[in-house]
C-alpha positions in Angstrom: -13.0 33.0 -8.8 -10.5 32.3 -11.6 -11.5 31.1 -15.0 -9.9 27.7 -14.2 -12.4 27.3 -11.3 -15.7 28.1 -13.0 -18.5 25.8 -14.1 -18.4 27.3 -17.6 -14.6 26.4 -17.9 -15.3 22.8 -16.8 -18.2 22.5 -19.2 -16.2 23.9 -22.1 -13.3 21.5 -21.3 -15.6 18.6 -21.3 -17.1 19.6 -24.6 -13.8 20.2 -26.3 -12.5 16.9 -24.9 -15.5 15.0 -26.3 -15.2 16.7 -29.7 -11.4 16.0 -29.9 -12.0 12.3 -29.2 -15.0 12.1 -31.6 -15.8 8.5 -31.0 -17.8 6.1 -28.9 -16.7 5.0 -25.4 -14.5 8.0 -24.9 -12.7 7.9 -21.7 -12.8 11.5 -20.5 -10.9 12.9 -17.5 -11.9 16.3 -16.0 -10.0 18.0 -13.1 -10.3 21.1 -10.9 -7.9 22.6 -8.4 -9.2 22.1 -4.8 -6.8 23.5 -2.2 -6.8 22.9 1.5 -8.9 19.7 1.5 -7.5 16.6 3.3 -8.1 13.5 1.1 -8.1 11.2 4.2 -10.8 13.3 5.8 -12.7 13.8 2.5 -12.8 10.1 1.5 -16.3 9.4 2.8 -17.7 12.4 0.8 -15.6 11.5 -2.3 -16.8 7.9 -2.3 -20.4 8.6 -1.4 -21.9 5.1 -1.8 -19.2 3.7 -4.0 -18.0 0.3 -2.6 -14.3 0.7 -3.7 -12.2 3.2 -1.7 -8.4 3.6 -1.7 -6.0 5.8 0.2 -2.2 6.3 -0.1 -1.3 8.9 2.6 2.3 10.0 2.5 1.5 13.4 4.1 3.4 15.7 4.4 4.2 14.4 0.9 1.5 13.2 -1.6 -1.8 12.1 -0.2 -4.1 10.3 -2.7 -7.7 9.3 -2.2 -9.6 7.3 -4.8 -13.1 6.0 -5.0 -15.4 4.2 -7.4 -14.2 2.3 -10.5 -14.1 3.5 -14.1 -12.1 0.6 -15.4 -10.7 -2.4 -13.5 -8.7 -5.6 -13.8 -8.7 -8.6 -11.5 -6.7 -11.8 -12.3 -4.5 -14.6 -11.0 -1.4 -16.2 -12.4 2.3 -15.7 -13.1 1.8 -13.0 -15.7 0.0 -10.6 -13.3 2.7 -7.9 -13.3 2.9 -7.9 -17.1 -0.9 -7.8 -17.6 -1.4 -5.2 -14.9 1.2 -3.0 -16.7 -0.7 -3.5 -20.0 -4.0 -2.5 -18.3 -2.4 0.6 -16.8 -0.8 1.7 -20.1 -3.9 1.1 -22.1 -6.3 2.8 -19.6 -4.1 5.9 -19.2 -3.3 6.2 -22.9 -7.0 6.1 -23.8 -7.8 8.8 -21.3 -8.6 12.2 -22.9 -7.2 14.5 -20.2 -8.8 17.9 -20.4 -6.0 19.2 -18.1 -2.9 18.0 -19.9 -0.8 20.8 -18.3 -1.1 20.4 -14.6 1.2 19.7 -11.6 2.5 16.1 -11.2 0.3 15.5 -8.2 -2.8 16.2 -10.3 -2.1 13.6 -12.9 -4.6 10.7 -13.5 -3.5 7.5 -11.9 -4.2 3.8 -11.9 -4.1 2.3 -8.4 -3.0 -1.3 -7.8 -2.8 -3.9 -5.1 -1.0 -7.3 -5.4 -1.3 -10.5 -3.5 2.0 -11.9 -2.1 1.8 -15.1 -4.0 0.6 -15.3 -7.6 -1.4 -18.5 -6.8 -3.3 -19.6 -3.7 -1.6 -22.4 -1.9 -3.1 -25.9 -2.3 -4.0 -26.1 1.4 -6.1 -22.9 1.2 -8.4 -23.6 -1.7 -12.1 -23.3 -1.1 -11.7 -20.1 0.9 -12.2 -16.6 -0.5 -8.9 -14.9 -1.2 -8.1 -11.6 -3.0 -7.0 -11.7 -6.6 -3.3 -11.9 -7.4 -3.6 -8.4 -8.7 -6.3 -5.7 -8.7 -5.8 -2.6 -10.9 -8.4 0.2 -10.9 -8.7 3.4 -12.9 -10.8 5.2 -10.2 -13.9 7.2 -11.0 -12.9 9.8 -8.4 -9.4 11.0 -7.5 -8.5 13.6 -4.9 -4.8 14.5 -4.3 -3.0 16.9 -2.1 0.6 17.9 -1.6 1.2 20.6 1.0 -2.0 22.6 0.7 -2.3 22.3 -3.0 -5.0 19.9 -4.1 -6.8 18.6 -7.2 -10.1 16.8 -7.7 -10.4 14.6 -10.8 -13.3 12.6 -12.3 -12.9 9.9 -15.0 -15.8 8.6 -17.0 -16.9 6.9 -20.2 -19.0 9.2 -22.5 -20.8 8.5 -25.8 -22.5 11.8 -26.5 -22.2 15.5 -25.8 -24.9 15.3 -23.2 -22.9 12.7 -21.3 -19.8 14.9 -21.4 -21.9 17.7 -20.0 -23.3 15.4 -17.3 -19.7 14.5 -16.3 -18.8 18.1 -16.0 -21.9 18.7 -13.8 -20.9 15.8 -11.5 -17.4 17.2 -11.1 -18.7 20.6 -10.2 -21.2 19.4 -7.7 -18.6 17.2 -6.0 -16.2 20.1 -5.9 -18.8 22.3 -4.2 -19.8 19.5 -1.8 -16.3 18.8 -0.6 -15.9 22.5 0.4 -19.2 22.6 2.2 -19.8 19.2 3.9 -16.3 17.9 4.9 -16.8 15.9 8.1 -14.4 15.4 10.9 -12.8 11.9 10.9 -14.1 10.5 14.2 -15.7 7.3 15.4 -19.4 8.0 15.6 -20.2 4.5 16.7 -19.8 2.9 20.1 -16.3 1.5 20.6 -15.8 -1.8 18.8 -15.4 -4.8 21.2 -12.6 -7.3 20.6 -12.9 -10.9 21.6 -10.9 -14.1 21.0 -7.7 -11.9 21.2 -5.6 -14.7 22.8 -2.0 -14.2 21.7 -1.0 -17.7 22.9 -2.5 -19.3 19.8 -0.1 -17.6 17.4 2.8 -17.8 19.8 2.6 -21.6 20.1 2.5 -22.1 16.3 5.2 -19.5 15.7 7.6 -21.0 18.2 7.6 -24.3 16.4 8.0 -22.6 13.0 10.8 -20.4 14.2 12.8 -23.3 15.5 12.5 -25.1 12.2 13.4 -21.9 10.3 16.5 -21.2 12.4 17.5 -24.8 11.8 17.3 -24.3 8.1 19.5 -21.2 8.1 22.0 -22.6 10.6 22.4 -25.7 8.3 23.0 -23.4 5.3 19.8 -24.5 3.4 18.7 -20.9 3.5 20.5 -17.7 4.0 17.4 -16.0 5.4 13.8 -16.7 6.0 11.1 -14.2 7.0 8.4 -16.0 8.9 5.1 -14.2 9.6 2.3 -14.8 12.2 -1.3 -13.9 12.0 -3.3 -12.8 15.0 -7.1 -13.0 14.5 -9.7 -11.3 16.6 -13.5 -10.9 16.4 -15.3 -7.6 16.2 -18.9 -7.1 17.3 -19.5 -4.1 15.1 -18.5 -2.8 11.7 -15.0 -1.5 11.5 -14.2 2.0 10.3 -10.5 2.3 9.4 -10.3 6.1 8.9 -10.0 7.2 12.6 -7.1 4.8 13.0 -5.4 6.0 9.8 -5.7 9.5 11.0 -4.0 8.6 14.3 -1.3 6.6 12.4 -0.6 9.8 10.5 0.5 11.4 13.8 2.1 8.3 15.4 3.8 6.8 12.2 4.7 10.0 10.4 7.6 8.5 8.5 5.4 5.7 7.1 2.9 5.7 4.2 -0.6 5.0 5.5 -2.7 2.9 3.1 -6.2 1.6 2.7 -7.7 -0.7 0.0 -11.4 -1.2 0.7 -13.3 -3.4 -1.8 -16.5 -2.8 0.1 -17.8 -1.9 3.6 -17.0 -5.4 4.9 -13.5 -5.8 3.4 -10.8 -3.2 4.4 -7.1 -3.8 4.1 -5.1 -1.0 5.8 -1.8 -0.2 7.5 1.2 2.1 7.8 4.1 0.9 5.6 7.7 2.0 6.4 9.1 0.3 3.3 9.1 1.5 -0.3 9.4 -1.2 -2.8 10.1 1.4 -5.5 9.2 4.9 -6.5 9.8 6.3 -10.0 10.0 10.0 -10.6 11.2 11.5 -13.8 13.2 8.5 -14.8 14.8 7.9 -11.4 14.1 4.9 -9.3 14.4 4.6 -5.6 14.0 1.5 -3.5 14.4 1.1 0.3 16.3 -1.7 2.0 14.7 -2.0 5.4 15.7 -4.8 7.7 16.7 -5.0 11.4 14.3 -3.8 14.1 14.7 -2.4 17.5 11.9 -1.4 19.9 11.1 1.4 22.3 14.0 2.4 24.5 16.7 1.6 21.9 18.2 4.7 20.3 19.5 2.7 17.5 23.1 2.3 18.7 22.5 -1.4 19.7 21.0 -2.0 16.3 24.0 -0.5 14.6 26.3 -2.7 16.7 24.3 -5.9 16.2 26.2 -8.4 14.0 23.0 -10.3 13.4 21.0 -7.2 12.3 23.8 -5.8 10.2 24.2 -9.1 8.3 20.4 -9.4 7.8 20.3 -5.8 6.5 23.3 -6.3 4.2 21.6 -9.4 2.6 18.7 -7.2 1.6 20.8 -4.4 0.3 23.0 -6.8 -1.8 20.0 -8.6 -3.2 18.2 -5.5 -4.3 21.4 -4.0 -5.8 22.1 -7.3 -7.7 18.5 -7.5 -9.0 18.7 -4.0 -10.5 22.1 -4.8 -12.0 20.5 -7.9 -13.7 18.1 -5.5 -15.4 21.0 -3.4 -16.8 20.7 -0.6 -14.3 23.5 1.0 -12.3 22.3 1.3 -8.7 23.9 3.6 -6.2 23.8 3.0 -2.4 25.2 4.3 0.8 28.1 2.5 2.2 26.6 2.3 5.7 23.0 2.0 6.8 21.0 4.8 8.4 18.5 4.6 11.2 14.8 5.1 10.3 12.4 5.6 13.2 8.7 4.7 12.7 6.8 5.3 15.8 8.2 3.1 18.6 10.2 1.0 16.1 13.7 1.7 14.7 15.0 0.0 11.6 18.3 -0.1 9.6 17.6 1.6 6.3 19.6 2.0 3.1 18.1 3.8 0.1 19.1 2.5 -3.3 18.7 4.7 -6.5 19.2 4.1 -10.2 18.4 5.9 -13.4 15.8 4.1 -15.4 15.6 4.1 -19.2 12.3 3.2 -20.7 11.6 0.2 -18.5 8.0 -0.6 -17.4 7.6 0.1 -13.7 5.8 -3.1 -13.0 8.6 -5.1 -14.7 10.9 -3.5 -12.2 8.5 -4.3 -9.4 8.3 -8.0 -10.5 12.1 -8.2 -10.4 12.1 -6.8 -6.8 9.1 -8.5 -5.3 9.3 -10.1 -2.8 12.3 -8.5 -1.3 14.5 -10.5 1.2 13.1 -8.3 3.9 9.7 -10.0 3.6 10.5 -13.5 2.1 14.1 -14.7 2.4 17.0 -16.0 0.4 17.4 -17.8 -1.9 14.0 -16.4 -3.0 12.4 -19.5 -4.6 13.5 -21.9 -1.8 12.4 -19.4 0.9 9.0 -19.0 -0.6 8.5 -22.7 -0.7 9.3 -23.0 3.0 6.9 -20.1 3.7 4.2 -22.3 2.2 5.2 -25.1 4.5 5.8 -23.3 7.8 3.1 -20.6 7.7 -0.4 -22.1 8.5 -2.2 -19.3 6.7 -2.4 -17.7 3.2 -0.5 -14.4 3.2 -3.0 -12.6 1.0 -2.0 -9.0 0.5 0.5 -8.9 3.4 4.0 -7.9 2.3 2.9 -7.4 -1.3 3.1 -4.2 -3.4 0.3 -1.5 -3.2 0.3 1.9 -4.9 -0.2 3.7 -8.1 1.1 4.5 -11.6 0.3 7.9 -13.3 0.0 8.8 -17.0 3.6 10.0 -17.3 5.0 6.7 -16.0 5.8 7.9 -12.5 4.8 5.5 -9.8 4.9 4.7 -6.0 4.7 1.1 -4.7 4.9 0.3 -1.0 5.3 -3.0 0.7 2.1 -3.7 2.6 3.4 -4.4 6.1 2.3 -3.2 9.5 -1.2 -4.0 8.3 -4.6 -5.3 9.3 -7.4 -6.8 7.3 -11.0 -6.5 8.4 -13.5 -8.9 6.8 -16.9 -8.5 8.2 -16.7 -9.1 12.0 -13.2 -10.6 11.9 -9.8 -8.7 12.0 -6.5 -10.2 11.0 -3.1 -8.6 12.0 0.0 -10.0 10.3 3.7 -9.4 11.1 7.0 -11.1 10.4 10.6 -11.3 11.5 13.8 -12.3 9.6 15.7 -15.4 10.6 19.4 -15.6 9.8 22.4 -17.5 11.3 22.6 -16.4 14.9 18.9 -15.7 15.3 17.4 -16.3 18.8 13.8 -17.7 19.0 12.9 -15.5 22.0 14.2 -12.4 20.3 12.3 -13.1 17.0 9.1 -13.7 19.0 9.6 -10.4 20.7 10.2 -8.6 17.4 7.0 -10.0 15.9 5.0 -9.0 19.0 6.4 -5.5 18.8 5.3 -5.2 15.1 1.8 -6.5 15.9 1.4 -4.0 18.7 2.1 -1.1 16.4 -1.5 -1.3 15.2 -3.1 -2.9 18.2 -1.9 -0.2 20.6 -3.1 2.5 18.3 -6.6 1.0 18.4 -6.6 1.2 22.1 -5.0 4.7 22.3 -7.5 6.1 19.9 -10.4 4.5 21.9 -11.6 2.9 18.7 -11.6 -0.4 20.4 -12.2 -1.6 24.0 -10.1 -4.7 24.4 -11.8 -7.5 26.3 -9.8 -10.5 27.6 -10.7 -13.7 25.9 
């Protein structure tokens, strides 16, 4: 065993960290290398009984699991991006990191989840909704890239004895993860689904799509992305981890995510769309619009005038938004094809060098993209309030992390489900532009909903019962 992986080294690091801070309420961060452990598989052990759990699974890239809360922020209002950035900056700057020299994947992170709208619509007051932003400095963090992994523990200490206790907790968890890692499998009887009647959302959506197409054909909007919500009842508690494990195989190009506030509130999915990533001062954003289903190799998508126009609207808008911030974005001249399971999308990556700009200021400029809202943005969002008979919640909003060097990853939370108690909600949308056909838009939304629903069935997590 190396000196870096001994209890005495962890103990000494905690003591030196506490002594260097020398004050009350010291925010101490301890870390140990932990190779070969899958964060998705390890999340139940990492969390133990902690209500809050979070996962960002970009494997074979970075996989991050977080559990428990050391510091947190929840708020509503138009200043949510600014205040979330302030919280992340303050929390990470206060952190006394006993491993200041470590790989990028091991850095301490603040994890974040946003709601689509900064305020709840007037027709949806009186119902519980998630905050406009939630930001958490987690107590536990486990990361892996390739086979290289790191376990990190953050905690507030006020005395040498508390620093020692923090070191002991890290060491015990480090040992436990190597000895007791369970297999991700459904240990319960299959969950039964009821009230899964798709005709409910299809009837509502048909009327909204006709109105939306009328708006774009008349020129009042250039684009509108209307979503539907399909609600079903569960007769047992839902465990999202087996599904996420399966999505890792079936949606390898996507980033699987989970934000679980408690055992009865789990928001999860497999996002193909990057709002932005920031690495070493370089930003990347993905324009993703235009969808084809199974059996289309992408050639029809590339030849579709409607899909190409819809995609170009997204590319041009993202590029112009970055230009407005004084950046110089670069983009490919022609879109690529991106395959995510059975779906294929038109995809154009956009990059830019960033000079000392807060990442959440950039995110505020880009959210919501035309791929999930429409154009012009303000008018499209007002029509979403009118035509969608539900509150979007976290659907199509940013979810991700910021680390202590300013690097970040924020995904657009689409291809998602939200389990609350014994009720499950699936949400998906389609973009309406001039030339859109109601039947085709209905088919596209159904394809996107089935991404998750079919995986439930294939993984035998659910037995579907006709309503």
